[in-house]
N, C-alpha and C positions, 0 to 999 in steps of 0.2 A: 647819260648823266650818271652813269655808274660810280665813277670815282669821286663825285663831287660830294662833300659833306663830311664823310669819315673815311679813315683809312680802311681799306679792304671792301669798299663799296657798300657797307651797310648804313642805311638812314637811320637816324635815332629813333623814328617812330615805327620802324619795321623791328619786330622782335622774331627771332627764329622759333618755330614751333618745337615743343619737346617731343623727343624721340617717341614714337609710338610702340608700346610693348604689345607684341601678338598674344592671342589667346593661348593659354597654356595647354601644350599638347597633351594628349591622352597617355597616361602612363601605361606600361605594360600589364599593371594589375587592376587597372580600371576596367571593371566588368559591368558598367552601368548598362551598356546597350544589350548584353546578354541577359540581364536580369529583367529589362524593360521587354525583350522578345519572350522570355519565359512566362512572365506574368499575363502578358497578352495572349499568349497560347493556351495558359491554364485557366483564363477566365471563361472560355466558352464551356468546358467540362465542369467548371465549378458552377456556372449558372445552370446547366442542365441538372446537377446533382441537387442543387439548392431547390430548384423548381420541382423535382421529382419528390423530394422531402416535403415540401409544400404541399403537393397534391396527395401525399399519404397521410395528412394529418386528419384527425377526425373532423374538425370544423370544415375543411376543404372538401372532405368526402360528402358530408351532409349537404353542404352548398351544392355539389355537383349532382348528387342523387335526388335530393328532395327540394332543393331551392331554399333551405332554412339555414340559418346562422351564417349567412354570406356577409363576410366583413369586407370592408373596403380596402384596408391596409393603406399604405403610403400611396401618393398619387402617381399616376403613370409618368407624367412629365418629369418627376424626379429621376426615374430609371433613365429615361431617354436623354436627359441632361447629363446625368452623371456617366453614362455610357459614351456620349459625345465627348465630354471633357476628358474621359480616360483615353479615347482615341487621339484626341490632339496632344495629350501629354505623352502618349506613346511616341508619336512623330517628334516631339520635342526631344524626348529621351533618346532616340536613335539618331536623329539628324544633327543636333546642336554641335557645334564644334567645341565649345567650352565645357569643361568637366563639371563645373558648378551648375551650368544650365542642365545638363543631362541628369545630374542627381536630383535637381528640383524637379524636372519632368517625371522621373521615376517615382518621386514621393507623391506627386499629385496623381499620377496614374494609379499608384496602389490604393490611395485614398478614395478616387472616384470609383474604381472597381469594387472596393469594399462597400461603399454606398450603394451601388447598382445591386449587389448581392443582398443587402439588408433590405431593400425595397422589395425584392423577390420574396425574401423570407417573411416580410411583414404580412403577407396574405395567407399565411398558415393558419 
């Protein structure tokens, strides 16, 4: 019954779908993946440096040596969650096909890694 109803075979209740626009391809100057990989690689030495700085503080030294002035700092679960969110955001920033999604993933990754470093530093 293709030809019944309207010329061209289109029924009045069937509407053609609008053309789907594909995701915007990455421009040659988009370096989101590079920055995401660089910030992920630099997180480990940054965490080690911040941890070392934390251990060299007077309060941390007294806590380790004499068990005095031990501060709790921010909770450990905050570090774990921020490190996990940073890892997931890194995967988004590297694997997402759309440029905007990669940029959002990079922003979340940087914020999550900064939060994790702040948790380490809070124990000084």
